[in-house]
N, C-alpha and C positions, 0 to 999 in steps of 0.2 A: 468415439466409443471405439472400447476393446471387448473382445469374447475370449474367454479361457475353457477350454474343455479338457474332458478324460472319458475312458470309456466307463460305459455304465453297465456293470455286470456281465460284459459280453452281449447285453441286451440292444444296446443301443449306445447314445452318446449323452454325456451330462454336460452343460452349458453353464457359466454364469456371463450375463453380460454386464460391462459396468458403462457408465456414462456419466459426463460432468455437467449438471444441468444448472448450476448457479456458480459464479465467481464473485466475490466481495473483495475489493482492493482495500477498502479502508479497514475492514475486519481481519483481510487475511485468510481468507477461507474458501474453500469450494464445496459444493454441494453435490456429493458422489452417491448414485442411484446405482442398484444392483436389479436384475432381474435372474431368478434360477429357473431352468427349464430341460425338458429331456427331450430328445429325438430318439423313437425305438426302432423295433424291427418289424413293427406291423402285425407281430403272433405274441409275443410274451404278453406275461401279465402277472400281478402280485398283488394280494390283497390285505398282506399284513402291512403293518404302519411303519413308515419309514421316518427318519429325520434327515433333514440339511441343515447346515448352518454356515454363516457367513463373518468373516472378520477381516476389518481394516487394519493393517499394522499390528496385528495380534490381538486386537479387541474387538469381542463379540460386537456386532451389528445385529444379525438374526440369530437367535441363539434356539436350537430345537424346534424349526419349520417342519410339521410332519406332513406326509403323502402315502398314497398308495399309488399304483400304475396300473393300466391295462391298454397296452399298447392297440390291441385289437380295436377298441373303441376311439381312443385319442392317442394318434400316435406324438403329437408333440405337445405333451401337456405343461403349463407353466406352474411350476412349483412354490413360487412366491416373489414378491419384489419388495423393495421398499429405499430409502434414502440415509445419510448420515452427513452431517456437515464434519469438514477434515478441516483442521487448522494446518495453515503452511508455515513452513521454516521462517526465521525473520527475516532472512534474505528475500522471501516471497517463493522460493522453490518448493516442490513436494511431489514425491512420488510415493504412491500408496501401493503397500505391499497387500494385492487381495488374495484371500483363500476360502474357497468355497466347498466342504466337505459332505460327505454322506459315508454311510457304514459301506464300505469298500475302495473307496478311492477320494478324491479331491481332484479340484481344477483348481489352478492359481497362477499367478501373474504380477508384474509390476506395472502399474498405471501413472503416466505423468501428468499431472494437473497441469491448468492453463499455469504460466510464469506472471506472476505479479511483481513487477521491477521496482521494490521498496528500497529508497534512498536512506541509509542507515546513520548519517552523520550531515548536520547543518551544512547550509552552503556557505562557501568563501565570499566574504565581503571586503571591500574597500571603497575608500570614499575621496572625491575630488571636487572642492567647492561643495554644493549641496547635493551633487549626484553620485548615488550607491550603485558601485557595478558587483553584479550577482553572479556567481558562478556554481551550479548546482553540483553536489558529490553526484557520480554515476553510480547505479546500481551494479548487481554482479555480474548481469548478462545484458550490458547494455545493445547488443544487437537488437533484441526485441522492442527497446523504446523507440514510440513515434514523436513524443513531445515533451515537456514540462512546463510546469506551472508555480508561480510562487507568491506567497502571501506575505503582507507586513502587519506589523503591529507595533504602539507605541506603549502597550502593555503587557503585551505576552498573552495575551488573554482575547481581545477582540480584533479580528483580521480583515482585511480587505484583499481580495484576490487579482492578480495579476500574471499576464503569459509573458514566457521564456521563450526564448528561440530554440529550434528543434534541438541544437546541441547544449541547450541549458545554461544558456548567459542572456544576460540582460541588464539594465539600468532603470533606476527610479529616483526622480527628483523629489528630494525630501525635505520637510519641514527642518530647518536648521536650529541648533540648540537642543536636540532631542535625541534620545538613544532610540532607536531603531530595531526590531527584533524581526528575522526573517525566517521563513521555511518554503521547502521546495518538495514536489511529489513529480514523479514519472508517471508519463501513459503508454500501455502497450495498446494499439486499437480501441476495444471498447473497454478497456480494463483500468481504470484510474487508481494508482495505489496511494497508501496512507501518507500525511505529510511526516516529512522528516524532524527530526531535532531542530531546536532554534537555534540561531545564531545570532549576536546582537552587535551593533556597532553604533557609535556617537558622533553626530553628523554636526561638528562645530559651526555656530553662528557665523564665524567669519570675523568676528570684532576682537579688536586685542587693546589693550591697555598699558600703560607704563607703568612698570614695577619700581622705578625709579633708577635702574639700572638696564633695563631691557624690555621690548614688547614682548608680551605673552599672551597667547590665544584666551580667550574668554567664552564660556557657553553663552552668555547672554551678553549682546551689546552693552558698554556702560558709559558712563560721561562723570568726570571729576566736579563735584558740585563746588568746591574750595576746602571741602573738609573731609570728602567721603567720595567713594565709587558709589553709583546709584545705576539701577537699570534703566536703560535706555530704550523707551517705548515708542517714541516719536523722536523721527530725526530731527536733529536739532546742527547748529551752525554758531560760530561765535561771533558777536556781531563789534566785537572791540571793549564792549563793556558787560555784555552778558550773554547766556545761551537763548537762541531764539529759536521758534519752528522752523524745519527748511522746509520751504513752499515754492 
């Protein structure tokens, strides 16, 4: 919570209290609530209608709230309250410029929201055998990060989630002969950020075939039928006269 204040017509103090009430890492937003109030001198009053306003980053949040005051009866009146959802910057940072004004003055300040550690680029991937090594890109303020997740997919649409180390690294034993997509995200305490963009890597089957001059990797293991290469779905061996299932 933050409180900004200014003198109110020489008869008291004008306050605006600012509180962050919710944070959404996936939406990259915070909900910022305000309360406008007075603390008077116990003696002054004014029954003419006055107005206050609240802006966040120059955008009206509460325009034209009206009030009168009688500090003899109520020395600490609340003039109004409300809230607005504020979108963070792409990297998850956000400082809101708050101004609450009335005829005769204004209270203002800069309110720093909870940092959401957004990962803006896809993870770095490498493969050895069928094991994919995953390294997450770091958000802009890594000191706030308490952990990382990753998720994987073979179609870049249907995902399965796994955990990375606290440093954002990990491995995954992948099905071979498939292109895999990976995304990562950072966690800061109770705030889980959005998923990063995707990075893909092809995990070769490990099979090779003879091209006539060299052995070359093949996405799917194959065997020579005598006239063509065909996918090898069951492991086989050469019996001396024919290919037979390997048991």
